[in-house]
BAMIFI-539429 format. One record per atom (N, C-alpha, C, O): x, y, z. Coordinates in steps of 0.02 Angstrom, whole numbers, padded with zeros to 5 digits, always signed. Layout:
XYZ
...
***
This chain:
+00294+00439+00702
+00281+00502+00667
+00209+00502+00643
+00190+00459+00603
+00170+00548+00667
+00099+00551+00649
+00088+00606+00598
+00101+00664+00611
+00062+00587+00538
+00050+00639+00488
-00008+00683+00506
-00055+00661+00540
-00005+00746+00484
-00061+00792+00493
-00095+00801+00426
-00063+00823+00378
-00160+00785+00422
-00195+00793+00357
-00187+00864+00332
-00186+00912+00370
-00181+00871+00265
-00168+00936+00236
-00230+00972+00212
-00228+01032+00198
-00285+00938+00206
-00346+00970+00182
-00400+00963+00234
-00414+00907+00257
-00431+01018+00254
-00484+01016+00304
-00550+01000+00271
-00564+01022+00215
-00593+00961+00307
-00659+00946+00283
-00705+01007+00294
-00687+01053+00329
-00763+01005+00263
-00811+01059+00270
-00833+01066+00343
-00848+01016+00375
-00836+01127+00368
-00852+01139+00438
-00903+01195+00444
-00911+01236+00398
-00938+01196+00501
-00982+01251+00517
-00940+01306+00550
-00902+01292+00596
-00945+01368+00526
-00903+01421+00551
-00942+01470+00595
-01000+01486+00581
-00910+01492+00650
-00935+01542+00695
-00887+01601+00693
-00833+01595+00664
-00905+01656+00724
-00860+01714+00726
-00831+01721+00796
-00868+01724+00845
-00766+01723+00800
-00733+01731+00864
-00743+01803+00888
-00725+01850+00853
-00773+01812+00948
-00789+01880+00970
-00729+01923+00985
-00735+01984+00985
-00671+01893+00997
-00611+01933+01013
-00575+01955+00951
-00543+02008+00951
-00580+01915+00896
-00541+01931+00837
-00583+01951+00777
-00559+01984+00731
-00648+01931+00778
-00690+01944+00720
-00675+01898+00662
-00699+01909+00607
-00634+01846+00676
-00615+01799+00623
-00660+01738+00625
-00668+01710+00679
-00690+01717+00569
-00732+01657+00569
-00690+01596+00587
-00635+01588+00561
-00716+01553+00630
-00681+01491+00649
-00731+01434+00650
-00791+01445+00657
-00705+01373+00643
-00748+01315+00646
-00774+01306+00716
-00741+01324+00765
-00834+01279+00721
-00863+01268+00787
-00818+01223+00828
-00799+01169+00805
-00801+01245+00887
-00757+01206+00931
-00685+01212+00916
-00643+01180+00948
-00666+01253+00865
-00596+01259+00847
-00559+01303+00896
-00589+01336+00938
-00493+01302+00890
-00450+01339+00935
-00410+01390+00896
-00381+01373+00844
-00407+01451+00920
-00364+01503+00891
-00309+01517+00940
-00322+01529+00999
-00247+01516+00916
-00191+01529+00961
-00143+01578+00929
-00133+01577+00869
-00115+01622+00970
-00065+01670+00946
+00004+01640+00956
+00026+01633+01013
+00037+01623+00901
+00103+01592+00904
+00152+01633+00865
+00144+01642+00804
+00203+01660+00898
+00254+01699+00863
+00225+01758+00826
+00252+01778+00774
+00171+01787+00852
+00141+01845+00820
+00092+01828+00764
+00062+01872+00734
+00083+01762+00751
+00037+01740+00698
-00022+01704+00729
-00013+01664+00775
-00081+01717+00704
-00141+01685+00729
-00149+01619+00693
-00159+01618+00632
-00146+01564+00729
-00149+01497+00700
-00214+01463+00719
-00239+01471+00775
-00241+01425+00671
-00304+01390+00682
-00292+01316+00693
-00250+01286+00660
-00328+01286+00741
-00325+01214+00751
-00396+01187+00753
-00440+01219+00780
-00407+01127+00724
-00473+01099+00725
-00496+01081+00795
-00456+01075+00841
-00561+01072+00801
-00590+01057+00866
-00558+00996+00897
-00548+00945+00864
-00540+01001+00961
-00510+00945+00997
-00438+00934+00980
-00409+00885+01004
-00406+00978+00938
-00337+00966+00918
-00299+01032+00920
-00282+01061+00869
-00287+01056+00980
-00253+01120+00988
-00181+01118+00963
-00150+01170+00953
-00154+01057+00954
-00084+01051+00932
-00079+01038+00857
-00025+01023+00832
-00134+01042+00821
-00132+01027+00749
-00089+01078+00712
-00084+01136+00732
-00056+01054+00658
-00013+01099+00619
-00055+01150+00582
-00110+01133+00558
-00032+01213+00576
-00069+01263+00538
-00066+01247+00464
-00027+01205+00442
-00108+01282+00425
-00107+01272+00352
-00037+01286+00326
+00000+01327+00354
-00017+01251+00272
+00051+01256+00248
+00066+01323+00214
+00124+01337+00199
+00015+01362+00202
+00027+01427+00173
+00054+01477+00224
+00080+01529+00206
+00047+01461+00289
+00071+01505+00342
+00148+01502+00343
+00177+01450+00330
+00179+01559+00359
+00252+01561+00364
+00274+01517+00422
+00245+01519+00476
+00327+01478+00411
+00352+01434+00464
+00426+01444+00472
+00462+01460+00425
+00449+01435+00534
+00519+01447+00550
+00565+01401+00510
+00553+01341+00504
+00618+01430+00482
+00669+01391+00448
+00646+01358+00384
+00676+01309+00362
+00593+01383+00352
+00566+01351+00293
+00613+01357+00233
+00640+01410+00220
+00621+01302+00197
+00658+01303+00134
+00631+01248+00089
+00600+01200+00112
+00644+01255+00024
+00617+01209-00026
+00674+01171-00061
+00726+01200-00076
+00663+01107-00072
+00711+01064-00107
+00674+01027-00162
+00616+01009-00153
+00707+01015-00218
+00677+00975-00271
+00716+00909-00276
+00777+00908-00271
+00679+00854-00286
+00711+00788-00289
+00680+00746-00345
+00620+00751-00359
+00721+00704-00376
+00698+00655-00425
+00755+00607-00439
+00814+00622-00427
+00738+00549-00464
+00788+00501-00486
+00773+00478-00556
+00720+00494-00583
+00819+00440-00587
+00807+00409-00652
+00790+00462-00704
+00732+00469-00724
+00841+00498-00725
+00829+00562-00758
+00842+00563-00834
+00795+00564-00873
+00905+00564-00854
+00921+00584-00923
+00928+00526-00971
+00980+00492-00973
+00876+00514-01010
+00882+00469-01068
+00927+00503-01120
+00941+00563-01115
+00949+00464-01169
+00994+00491-01220
+00954+00529-01273
+00945+00506-01329
+00932+00588-01252
+00893+00632-01297
+00900+00703-01272
+00924+00715-01216
+00879+00750-01313
+00882+00821-01294
+00815+00854-01310
+00769+00822-01335
+00809+00918-01294
+00747+00955-01304
+00727+00959-01378
+00670+00977-01393
+00772+00942-01423
+00755+00943-01495
+00704+00889-01512
+00672+00891-01564
+00696+00840-01467
+00646+00787-01475
+00588+00801-01428
+00597+00808-01368
+00527+00805-01456
+00468+00820-01415
+00452+00766-01364
+00418+00778-01315
+00477+00705-01376
+00464+00650-01330
+00516+00645-01274
+00511+00603-01230
+00566+00689-01276
+00619+00688-01226
+00593+00721-01162
+00569+00778-01163
+00596+00686-01106
+00563+00709-01045
+00609+00749-00998
+00586+00796-00967
+00673+00731-00992
+00714+00764-00941
+00720+00839-00950
+00727+00874-00900
+00718+00867-01011
+00716+00941-01015
+00652+00970-00985
+00651+01026-00959
+00597+00932-00988
+00533+00955-00962
+00532+00953-00885
+00505+00997-00853
+00563+00901-00856
+00567+00900-00782
+00616+00954-00758
+00605+00984-00705
+00669+00965-00797
+00717+01018-00778
+00683+01086-00779
+00699+01129-00739
+00636+01096-00825
+00600+01160-00828
+00561+01173-00765
+00554+01231-00744
+00535+01120-00734
+00499+01128-00671
+00547+01145-00614
+00530+01183-00569
+00607+01115-00615
+00657+01132-00564
+00673+01207-00569
+00676+01241-00518
+00683+01231-00629
+00698+01302-00640
+00642+01346-00614
+00655+01398-00582
+00580+01326-00627
+00523+01367-00605
+00517+01368-00529
+00501+01420-00500
+00529+01312-00497
+00524+01307-00424
+00582+01345-00391
+00572+01376-00338
+00641+01343-00421
+00700+01377-00395
+00714+01358-00322
+00711+01401-00278
+00730+01294-00310
+00739+01270-00241
+00806+01293-00212
+00850+01317-00247
+00812+01284-00146
+00876+01299-00113
+00930+01253-00140
+00987+01274-00150
+00912+01190-00152
+00959+01143-00185
+00919+01085-00213
+00858+01079-00204
+00955+01041-00250
+00924+00985-00286
+00955+00920-00262
+01015+00915-00252
+00913+00869-00253
+00935+00801-00237
+00919+00756-00295
+00862+00756-00320
+00967+00716-00318
+00953+00665-00369
+00966+00597-00339
+01017+00586-00305
+00921+00550-00352
+00925+00484-00321
+00949+00430-00368
+00923+00374-00369
+01000+00446-00407
+01034+00396-00447
+01005+00384-00517
+00950+00407-00532
+01043+00348-00558
+01029+00339-00629
+01016+00408-00660
+00966+00421-00694
+01063+00452-00646
+01059+00520-00671
+01065+00521-00747
+01034+00563-00781
+01105+00475-00775
+01118+00472-00847
+01113+00400-00872
+01142+00355-00843
+01077+00391-00927
+01071+00325-00959
+01114+00323-01022
+01131+00375-01049
+01133+00261-01047
+01122+00197-01015
+01182+00176-00973
+01176+00141-00923
+01242+00198-00995
+01303+00177-00960
+01336+00234-00923
+01391+00226-00897
+01304+00291-00920
+01327+00349-00881
+01400+00368-00895
+01438+00383-00850
+01418+00366-00959
+01485+00387-00979
+01490+00464-00975
+01439+00498-00980
+01550+00489-00966
+01559+00561-00960
+01532+00597-01021
+01500+00649-01015
+01545+00570-01081
+01521+00603-01142
+01445+00605-01145
+01416+00650-01175
+01412+00555-01114
+01339+00555-01112
+01313+00607-01063
+01264+00641-01077
+01345+00612-01005
+01327+00665-00957
+01331+00733-00991
+01288+00776-00984
+01385+00743-01029
+01397+00808-01061
+01348+00821-01118
+01330+00879-01130
+01327+00769-01153
+01284+00777-01211
+01210+00781-01193
+01171+00813-01228
+01190+00748-01137
+01119+00744-01121
+01102+00776-01054
+01068+00828-01052
+01124+00747-00999
+01108+00774-00932
+01126+00848-00927
+01088+00888-00899
+01184+00866-00953
+01209+00934-00944
+01166+00986-00981
+01165+01044-00962
+01129+00964-01032
+01087+01011-01069
+01022+01028-01033
+00986+01074-01053
+01007+00991-00980
+00945+01003-00944
+00958+01013-00869
+00960+01070-00845
+00967+00959-00834
+00980+00964-00762
+01049+00992-00746
+01062+01010-00688
+01092+00995-00795
+01158+01024-00785
+01155+01097-00764
+01203+01124-00736
+01098+01130-00778
+01090+01201-00758
+01091+01209-00683
+01104+01264-00658
+01079+01155-00646
+01076+01159-00573
+01134+01122-00541
+01133+01108-00481
+01185+01106-00580
+01241+01065-00557
+01273+01093-00494
+01291+01056-00448
+01281+01159-00492
+01316+01191-00435
+01278+01182-00369
+01309+01186-00316
+01212+01171-00373
+01174+01162-00310
+01140+01094-00307
+01090+01085-00272
+01168+01046-00344
+01143+00978-00342
+01186+00935-00296
+01247+00939-00297
+01152+00895-00256
+01185+00845-00213
+01163+00776-00238
+01111+00751-00217
+01202+00746-00283
+01181+00683-00315
+01203+00621-00277
+01247+00623-00233
+01171+00565-00293
+01198+00499-00276
+01197+00457-00340
+01163+00474-00388
+01236+00403-00339
+01242+00361-00398
+01190+00305-00397
+01171+00280-00344
+01168+00286-00457
+01125+00228-00464
+01162+00171-00496
+01222+00175-00508
+01127+00116-00511
+01161+00059-00541
+01187+00076-00611
+01238+00048-00632
+01153+00120-00648
+01177+00136-00716
+01244+00173-00714
+01282+00170-00762
+01258+00208-00660
+01324+00240-00653
+01381+00190-00646
+01439+00207-00655
+01364+00128-00629
+01416+00076-00622
+01431+00042-00687
+01479+00003-00691
+01393+00055-00741
+01402+00019-00804
+01452+00053-00851
+01466+00026-00905
+01480+00108-00831
+01527+00146-00873
+01586+00102-00893
+01621+00076-00849
+01599+00094-00959
+01657+00053-00981
+01723+00080-00955
+01772+00042-00950
+01726+00145-00939
+01788+00173-00914
+01801+00156-00840
+01854+00171-00813
+01751+00125-00808
+01758+00106-00738
+01697+00126-00698
+01663+00175-00715
+01684+00089-00646
+01626+00101-00603
+01625+00173-00578
+01673+00195-00545
+01572+00209-00592
+01562+00279-00570
+01611+00328-00601
+01615+00386-00579
+01648+00307-00652
+01699+00350-00681
+01669+00414-00711
+01690+00469-00694
+01620+00406-00756
+01590+00464-00787
+01552+00507-00737
+01554+00568-00741
+01518+00475-00690
+01482+00509-00637
+01529+00553-00596
+01514+00612-00584
+01585+00524-00575
+01633+00561-00534
+01665+00617-00575
+01675+00672-00550
+01681+00603-00638
+01713+00654-00680
+01666+00713-00693
+01688+00770-00693
+01602+00698-00703
+01554+00751-00718
+01539+00793-00656
+01543+00855-00659
+01521+00762-00601
+01501+00799-00541
+01560+00822-00499
+01555+00872-00463
+01616+00787-00502
+01675+00806-00464
+01662+00808-00389
+01630+00763-00362
+01687+00860-00356
+01682+00865-00283
+01610+00873-00259
+01597+00863-00200
+01564+00890-00304
+01493+00894-00285
+01468+00826-00262
+01431+00820-00213
+01491+00773-00297
+01470+00705-00280
+01518+00671-00232
+01501+00621-00200
+01578+00699-00226
+01629+00670-00182
+01658+00723-00135
+01719+00733-00134
+01615+00758-00098
+01641+00813-00056
+01687+00789+00000
+01727+00828+00025
+01681+00726+00019
+01723+00699+00071
+01770+00645+00043
+01799+00606+00081
+01778+00644-00024
+01821+00595-00055
+01791+00526-00061
+01825+00478-00079
+01726+00520-00045
+01691+00456-00049
+01627+00467-00090
+01606+00523-00102
+01597+00410-00112
+01535+00415-00151
+01474+00422-00106
+01417+00418-00130
+01485+00433-00042
+01432+00447+00006
+01455+00503+00052
+01515+00511+00063
+01408+00542+00077
+01426+00602+00114
+01365+00628+00151
+01311+00600+00146
+01374+00681+00188
+01317+00713+00223
+01328+00788+00224
+01384+00813+00215
+01274+00825+00236
+01278+00897+00241
+01217+00922+00280
+01168+00886+00288
+01221+00983+00304
+01167+01013+00344
+01137+01073+00308
+01171+01109+00270
+01073+01084+00320
+01040+01145+00296
+00984+01160+00345
+00940+01118+00356
+00985+01219+00374
+00935+01236+00424
+00939+01188+00482
+00993+01174+00508
+00882+01163+00503
+00879+01117+00559
+00880+01044+00535
+00860+00999+00573
+00903+01033+00473
+00902+00966+00443
+00973+00940+00428
+01018+00978+00410
+00981+00876+00437
+01042+00840+00419
+01024+00793+00361
+00979+00752+00368
+01059+00800+00305
+01047+00760+00246
+01104+00710+00236
+01163+00728+00241
+01087+00647+00222
+01136+00594+00213
+01127+00564+00144
+01074+00539+00127
+01180+00567+00103
+01180+00540+00035
+01220+00475+00035
+01279+00475+00051
+01188+00419+00016
+01221+00354+00019
+01229+00324-00051
+01191+00340-00097
+01277+00279-00058
+01289+00243-00120
+01264+00172-00110
+01299+00130-00081
+01204+00158-00135
+01174+00092-00123
+01202+00038-00169
+01181-00020-00166
+01250+00057-00212
+01286+00006-00252
+01337-00031-00210
+01360-00085-00228
+01355-00002-00153
+01408-00032-00111
+01394-00018-00037
+01435+00014-00004
+01338-00043-00013
+01322-00033+00058
+01358-00086+00099
+01327-00131+00128
+01424-00079+00101
+01465-00127+00138
+01476-00103+00210
+01449-00052+00230
+01516-00141+00247
+01527-00126+00317
+01562-00058+00327
+01551-00024+00377
+01604-00039+00278
+01639+00025+00284
+01589+00083+00281
+01592+00130+00320
+01542+00079+00233
+01493+00133+00226
+01443+00133+00284
+01425+00187+00308
+01421+00074+00306
+01374+00073+00362
+01406+00097+00427
+01372+00128+00468
+01470+00084+00436
+01505+00111+00495
+01509+00186+00491
+01499+00222+00540
+01524+00211+00430
+01526+00284+00421
+01458+00314+00437
+01454+00366+00471
+01404+00282+00414
+01337+00308+00427
+01322+00308+00502
+01295+00357+00528
+01340+00255+00536
+01328+00251+00608
+01363+00308+00644
+01335+00340+00689
+01426+00320+00626
+01465+00374+00657
+01436+00443+00639
+01434+00488+00681
+01416+00450+00576
+01388+00514+00553
+01324+00530+00591
+01314+00587+00613
+01280+00481+00600
+01218+00493+00636
+01231+00508+00710
+01195+00548+00740
+01281+00475+00738
+01297+00487+00809
+01323+00558+00819
+01314+00586+00873
+01356+00585+00769
+01385+00653+00775
+01336+00708+00757
+01349+00767+00768
+01279+00689+00729
+01230+00738+00706
+01199+00777+00764
+01180+00748+00815
+01194+00843+00756
+01164+00885+00808
+01098+00916+00786
+01066+00954+00824
+01076+00902+00724
+01014+00931+00698
+00954+00890+00721
+00959+00830+00734
+00897+00924+00726
+00836+00891+00750
+00808+00841+00700
+00784+00788+00720
+00811+00857+00636
+00778+00817+00584
+00829+00786+00537
+00881+00816+00522
+00815+00725+00513
+00862+00689+00470
+00826+00660+00409
+00774+00628+00415
+00855+00672+00350
+00831+00642+00288
+00890+00606+00255
+00946+00631+00257
+00876+00549+00225
+00928+00511+00191
+00903+00492+00121
+00843+00484+00111
+00949+00486+00074
+00929+00467+00006
+00982+00426-00027
+01042+00435-00017
+00958+00379-00068
+01001+00335-00108
+00959+00305-00163
+00900+00324-00170
+00986+00260-00203
+00952+00238-00264
+00902+00181-00252
+00843+00188-00270
+00924+00126-00223
+00883+00065-00219
+00836+00067-00158
+00859+00071-00101
+00769+00065-00169
+00722+00070-00114
+00713+00004-00077
+00711-00050-00108
+00708+00008-00012
+00693-00052+00027
+00623-00078+00010
+00612-00138+00007
+00577-00031-00001
+00508-00049-00016
+00487-00018-00083
+00498+00041-00095
+00458-00059-00127
+00434-00034-00191
+00380-00081-00219
+00386-00142-00214
+00328-00051-00247
+00275-00090-00280
+00288-00098-00354
+00246-00125-00390
+00346-00075-00378
+00361-00075-00449
+00395-00138-00474
+00397-00188-00439
+00420-00134-00535
+00449-00192-00569
+00511-00220-00535
+00521-00281-00533
+00552-00176-00506
+00611-00201-00470
+00593-00229-00402
+00627-00273-00377
+00539-00203-00372
+00517-00228-00307
+00563-00207-00250
+00605-00163-00257
+00553-00239-00193
+00592-00223-00133
+00665-00240-00143
+00682-00291-00173
+00708-00197-00116
+00781-00206-00122
+00811-00213-00053
+00828-00163-00021
+00818-00275-00028
+00841-00287+00041
+00911-00260+00056
+00931-00257+00114
+00948-00242+00003
+01017-00218+00013
+01019-00158+00061
+01070-00146+00094
+00965-00120+00064
+00966-00059+00105
+00935-00069+00175
+00926-00020+00211
+00919-00130+00193
+00889-00141+00259
+00935-00121+00316
+00912-00094+00367
+00999-00132+00308
+01047-00116+00362
+01049-00041+00376
+01053-00020+00434
+01046+00000+00323
+01047+00072+00334
+00980+00097+00359
+00977+00146+00397
+00926+00065+00338
+00860+00081+00365
+00860+00071+00441
+00834+00112+00479
+00890+00016+00463
+00892+00001+00535
+00930+00056+00572
+00908+00078+00625
+00987+00078+00545
+01025+00130+00578
+00986+00196+00579
+00986+00231+00630
+00953+00212+00525
+00914+00274+00522
+00854+00271+00569
+00837+00320+00601
+00822+00213+00572
+00765+00204+00617
+00786+00212+00689
+00753+00246+00728
+00842+00181+00708
+00867+00186+00776
+00887+00258+00794
+00884+00278+00852
+00908+00296+00743
+00928+00366+00754
+00868+00414+00751
+00876+00474+00756
+00808+00385+00743
+00746+00425+00740
+00745+00474+00681
+00723+00531+00687
+00771+00451+00624
+00769+00491+00563
+00697+00496+00538
+00653+00459+00561
+00685+00542+00491
+00617+00555+00469
+00600+00528+00400
+00547+00499+00390
+00646+00538+00352
+00628+00531+00282
+00681+00495+00242
+00741+00507+00252
+00659+00451+00197
+00703+00416+00150
+00678+00429+00079
+00619+00422+00065
+00724+00448+00035
+00708+00461-00036
+00746+00412-00080
+00805+00401-00070
+00711+00382-00128
+00741+00332-00172
+00718+00340-00244
+00673+00379-00259
+00751+00303-00289
+00732+00299-00359
+00729+00226-00380
+00698+00185-00346
+00762+00209-00436
+00771+00141-00463
+00709+00117-00500
+00713+00104-00560
+00652+00110-00466
+00590+00095-00502
+00563+00161-00530
+00560+00212-00495
+00542+00159-00593
+00524+00220-00628
+00450+00237-00618
+00410+00236-00664
+00434+00253-00556
+00366+00276-00540
+00370+00318-00477
+00423+00327-00447
+00313+00344-00457
+00307+00384-00395
+00268+00343-00344
+00217+00313-00360
+00293+00342-00283
+00258+00305-00230
+00277+00335-00162
+00335+00350-00149
+00226+00342-00120
+00239+00364-00051
+00210+00313-00003
+00158+00283-00015
+00246+00305+00052
+00228+00256+00103
+00212+00291+00169
+00239+00344+00185
+00168+00260+00208
+00156+00282+00276
+00217+00264+00319
+00256+00220+00300
+00227+00298+00375
+00284+00282+00419
+00286+00208+00437
+00234+00178+00454
+00345+00178+00433
+00352+00107+00447
+00422+00092+00474
+00467+00134+00470
+00430+00032+00501
+00495+00012+00527
+00533-00027+00473
+00505-00039+00419
+00596-00047+00485
+00635-00081+00433
+00607-00148+00411
+00626-00174+00359
+00561-00176+00451
+00530-00240+00433
+00464-00230+00395
+00430-00278+00380
+00447-00167+00381
+00386-00153+00343
+00323-00153+00385
+00268-00158+00358
+00330-00146+00450
+00272-00141+00493
+00254-00068+00505
+00298-00027+00518
+00190-00052+00500
+00168+00016+00512
+00189+00039+00581
+00181+00004+00630
+00218+00099+00584
+00245+00125+00646
+00243+00201+00643
+00278+00231+00602
+00202+00234+00685
+00198+00307+00683
+00264+00341+00697
+00273+00399+00680
+00310+00305+00728
+00377+00332+00741
+00428+00309+00690
+00488+00318+00699
+00404+00279+00636
+00449+00252+00585
+00469+00303+00532
+00455+00362+00538
+00503+00278+00481
+00526+00319+00425
+00473+00325+00371
+00436+00277+00358
+00470+00382+00340
+00427+00392+00282
+00470+00382+00220
+00521+00416+00211
+00451+00335+00177
+00488+00325+00115
+00451+00357+00056
+00391+00349+00048
+00489+00393+00015
+00464+00423-00046
+00505+00397-00104
+00566+00408-00107
+00473+00363-00151
+00506+00338-00211
+00487+00385-00268
+00429+00392-00284
+00538+00415-00298
+00525+00467-00348
+00568+00456-00410
+00610+00497-00428
+00557+00399-00443
+00597+00382-00502
+00564+00404-00567
+00562+00366-00615
+00538+00466-00568
+00502+00488-00628
+00532+00551-00657
+00496+00596-00680
+00600+00555-00655
+00634+00615-00679
+00642+00619-00754
+00661+00672-00780
+00626+00564-00791
+00633+00567-00864
+00639+00500-00899
+00630+00496-00959
+00655+00447-00861
+00664+00381-00892
+00597+00347-00905
+00547+00364-00873
+00597+00300-00952
+00535+00264-00970
+00502+00235-00908
+00535+00203-00867
+00436+00245-00899
+00402+00222-00839
+00397+00147-00833
+00395+00111-00883
+00393+00123-00771
+00384+00052-00756
+00313+00041-00731
+00278+00088-00710
+00292-00022-00732
+00226-00041-00708
+00226-00052-00632
+00278-00065-00602
+00168-00046-00602
+00158-00066-00533
+00144-00141-00535
+00098-00164-00569
+00185-00180-00499
+00179-00253-00501
+00143-00282-00441
+00096-00320-00449
+00166-00265-00382
+00137-00293-00320
+00136-00240-00267
+00188-00220-00241
+00077-00216-00250
+00070-00162-00201
+00094-00186-00133
+00071-00236-00106
+00140-00147-00104
+00170-00165-00040
+00129-00137+00018
+00093-00087+00011
+00133-00170+00076
+00099-00144+00136
+00123-00073+00150
+00181-00056+00139
+00078-00032+00174
+00092+00037+00194
+00102+00085+00135
+00116+00144+00145
+00094+00060+00073
+00097+00104+00015
+00033+00144+00012
-00022+00116+00010
+00040+00210+00012
-00019+00253+00014
-00039+00282-00054
-00098+00298-00065
+00009+00290-00098
-00006+00320-00164
+00046+00297-00215
+00106+00295-00200
+00022+00278-00275
+00066+00256-00327
+00044+00288-00393
-00015+00288-00410
+00092+00315-00431
+00078+00343-00496
+00132+00321-00545
+00191+00325-00530
+00111+00297-00603
+00159+00281-00656
+00138+00318-00718
+00081+00340-00724
+00183+00325-00765
+00172+00366-00826
+00157+00438-00807
+00123+00474-00844
+00182+00459-00750
+00175+00529-00728
+00245+00556-00715
+00274+00542-00662
+00272+00594-00761
+00338+00622-00752
+00334+00687-00713
+00285+00724-00717
+00387+00701-00675
+00388+00763-00637
+00443+00764-00586
+00489+00724-00588
+00438+00811-00539
+00486+00818-00486
+00449+00825-00420
+00391+00846-00419
+00483+00808-00366
+00454+00816-00300
+00478+00881-00270
+00538+00894-00264
+00431+00923-00251
+00446+00985-00217
+00439+00974-00142
+00383+00968-00116
+00495+00970-00108
+00496+00956-00036
+00495+01021+00003
+00533+01067-00010
+00451+01024+00052
+00442+01083+00093
+00466+01068+00164
+00434+01031+00201
+00523+01095+00182
+00553+01082+00248
+00544+01142+00294
+00547+01200+00272
+00534+01128+00358
+00534+01180+00410
+00579+01156+00466
+00609+01103+00462
+00585+01196+00518
+00628+01179+00574
+00606+01115+00610
+00646+01082+00643
+00542+01097+00603
+00518+01039+00641
+00473+00993+00601
+00435+00954+00630
+00476+00996+00534
+00434+00952+00496
+00445+00956+00421
+00490+00991+00398
+00403+00921+00383
+00410+00919+00311
+00346+00895+00278
+00303+00865+00310
+00341+00909+00214
+00287+00884+00171
+00313+00891+00100
+00367+00918+00089
+00274+00867+00052
+00297+00876-00017
+00238+00875-00066
+00182+00853-00049
+00252+00899-00126
+00204+00897-00182
+00240+00868-00242
+00298+00883-00256
+00205+00825-00278
+00230+00800-00342
+00206+00848-00396
+00146+00856-00407
+00254+00879-00430
+00238+00928-00482
+00252+00896-00550
+00309+00878-00565
+00201+00890-00591
+00208+00860-00657
+00242+00906-00706
+00253+00965-00692
+00258+00879-00765
+00292+00919-00816
+00247+00975-00842
+00271+01021-00875
+00182+00970-00828
+00136+01024-00848
+00130+01078-00794
+00091+01125-00801
+00168+01070-00740
+00168+01119-00686
+00112+01110-00636
+00106+01148-00588
+00071+01059-00646
+00014+01046-00600
+00034+00996-00546
+00074+00951-00558
+00004+01004-00487
+00017+00959-00431
-00021+00893-00442
-00083+00893-00448
+00015+00838-00443
-00014+00772-00455
-00028+00735-00391
-00071+00690-00389
+00007+00752-00338
-00005+00721-00272
+00025+00765-00219
+00075+00800-00231
-00004+00763-00159
+00023+00800-00102
+00024+00754-00042
-00024+00717-00029
+00078+00756-00005
+00086+00714+00054
+00050+00745+00114
+00030+00803+00111
+00041+00706+00167
+00023+00737+00231
+00081+00780+00255
+00135+00778+00226
+00070+00819+00307
+00124+00855+00340
+00148+00814+00399
+00108+00789+00438
+00213+00807+00405
+00243+00767+00458
+00285+00810+00504
+00315+00859+00482
+00286+00792+00567
+00330+00825+00616
+00391+00781+00629
+00386+00720+00627
+00447+00813+00641
+00508+00776+00657
+00501+00741+00724
+00464+00765+00768
+00535+00686+00733
+00532+00648+00795
+00561+00689+00853
+00562+00665+00910
***
C-alpha cells in the first residue's frame, strides 16, 4: 500500500489552454466522472485533493481509552470534551477501541460516567472491549455487555463484523484471541466480498508507549495481512501514533497494514518509551478523536483535538 502525500509542495503554475485553469508545469488534468482532477507532473495516477467529492465517501470517528470516573462538572474531565468533537463531526458511526470505562468498567460506572458523554452516540457505536472491561467484579465483560447489549454482541459473541459502503469492518476481542476467535476471523475474511477491510481491537501489536508491543495480536495480524486488509485501529497505550504500512513481523511493506493507535479518548496520557520501527508520528498529552475519511477505494484520517483543531493528518492510502 503506497501512501499519497496530502500536501503539495510549491510549484510553478501555467494556464491550460483548453480549460483556462492554472496548472503546475508538467502536471496532468483529467476528466474523471465529470470532475476535473489534477495530478502532479509524472504522476497521472495520483489521488486528487481530499476536498474533491469521492465515490462512496463517509466519515467515522474512532478513539480508545475513554471515560475516567468524572463528568463535565469537573473542568479537568476530558471525555466530555472528546465527546463534544464527536458530536460536531457527526460521523456515520463511531468505533471505540476498548477501555471505554475506567477503572473496573462496572455497569453503574458506565451509567454514571461514559453514558453522560459518549453515551449520546451509543446507538451508532460499534465498540470492542479492553482489559479494563475484564476487571468488573460482577464478571468479565459483565458491565460492558449489560451497557452496550446487542450493539457489542450483535452475533452473540464479543467479536463481530459489519459492512458499510465498500468497506468490511472487523471488531475483535483482544482479551481472548484464542483459536475459536481466530478461526472465526479466518472464515469471516474468506466470506468477505468488500474491496477494503479495516479491523480494530484494544491491544496493539506495535506501540512506542509504556505498554509497548503486544504479541497477543500477531496471529490476527497475519490473517489480516494474508487477506490484504488495509487498516488496524488500536488503543491500550494512552497516546496517538501512526505507522507506515508493515507486515506482521514489523518490516516495512508497501502492501502491508497501516496501524493507527488512538488511545487518547480521555484517560491519563502515557509516555513514549521506545520508538518502534516504521512509527511515523507520535503525540502524547494530546486528547482528541480520529476522524476517518473512507471512500470506495481508500482512506485517510485527521486527529482532531479537544479544541477542534487538527493535530495530525495521515497520508491518503488506496485499498489493495
